[in-house]
C-alpha positions in Angstrom: -106.0 -208.3 -61.1 -103.7 -205.4 -60.1 -102.1 -205.2 -63.5 -105.6 -205.1 -65.1 -106.4 -202.1 -62.9 -103.2 -200.4 -63.8 -103.9 -201.0 -67.5 -107.3 -199.4 -67.3 -105.9 -196.4 -65.4 -103.2 -196.0 -68.1 -105.7 -196.2 -70.9 -108.0 -193.7 -69.1 -105.2 -191.3 -68.6 -104.1 -191.6 -72.2 -107.6 -190.9 -73.4 -107.8 -187.9 -71.1 -104.6 -186.5 -72.5 -105.8 -187.0 -76.1 -109.2 -185.3 -75.4 -107.6 -182.5 -73.4 -104.9 -181.7 -76.0 -107.5 -181.7 -78.8 -109.9 -179.4 -77.0 -107.4 -177.5 -74.9 -109.3 -178.2 -71.7 -110.8 -180.9 -69.5 -113.3 -180.5 -66.6 -112.7 -181.9 -63.2 -115.9 -183.9 -63.7 -114.4 -185.6 -66.8 -111.2 -186.5 -64.9 -113.2 -187.8 -61.9 -115.4 -189.9 -64.3 -112.4 -191.4 -66.1 -110.4 -191.9 -62.9 -112.8 -192.4 -60.0 -111.8 -191.8 -56.4 -109.4 -194.4 -55.2 -108.0 -195.2 -58.6 -105.0 -192.8 -58.0 -103.3 -191.7 -54.9 -103.4 -187.9 -54.1 -99.8 -187.6 -55.3 -100.6 -189.4 -58.6 -103.7 -187.3 -59.2 -101.7 -184.1 -58.5 -99.0 -185.4 -61.0 -101.7 -186.0 -63.6 -103.0 -182.4 -63.2 -99.4 -181.1 -63.4 -98.7 -183.1 -66.5 -102.0 -181.9 -68.1 -101.0 -178.3 -67.3 -97.5 -178.9 -68.8 -99.2 -180.1 -71.9 -101.2 -176.8 -72.0 -104.5 -178.4 -71.1 -106.6 -176.2 -68.9 -108.6 -177.8 -66.1 -111.9 -176.3 -65.4 -114.2 -176.7 -62.4 -117.9 -177.3 -62.6 -118.5 -173.6 -63.1 -116.1 -173.3 -65.9 -113.5 -171.6 -63.8 -109.8 -172.5 -64.4 -108.3 -174.7 -61.6 -104.7 -173.5 -60.8 -102.0 -175.9 -59.8 -101.4 -173.8 -56.6 -105.0 -174.4 -55.7 -104.5 -178.2 -56.0 -101.2 -178.0 -54.1 -102.9 -176.1 -51.3 -105.8 -178.6 -51.1 -103.4 -181.5 -51.0 -101.2 -179.9 -48.3 -104.3 -179.2 -46.2 -105.4 -182.8 -46.6 -102.0 -184.1 -45.7 -101.7 -181.8 -42.7 -105.2 -182.8 -41.5 -104.2 -186.5 -41.6 -101.0 -185.8 -39.6 -102.8 -183.9 -36.9 -105.3 -186.7 -36.3 -102.7 -189.3 -35.8 
């Protein structure tokens, strides 16, 4: 069952890259729809965004504003810091 989940995730990521490279952008909503919460760890999701950025695919928020990698890193760091302070 785990390998089936990994296979779906791989296919979804591949489809995202194909669509993003063709169009030059993806929305956060499209990424979330293809890879719902829990399908990737925070680190895997950040790596996906980084890889899309490296492939020159812009990531846009719901308002059409570009999402920067630094914004993602800051959000991830805040989440990780919050988790540490609660332990």
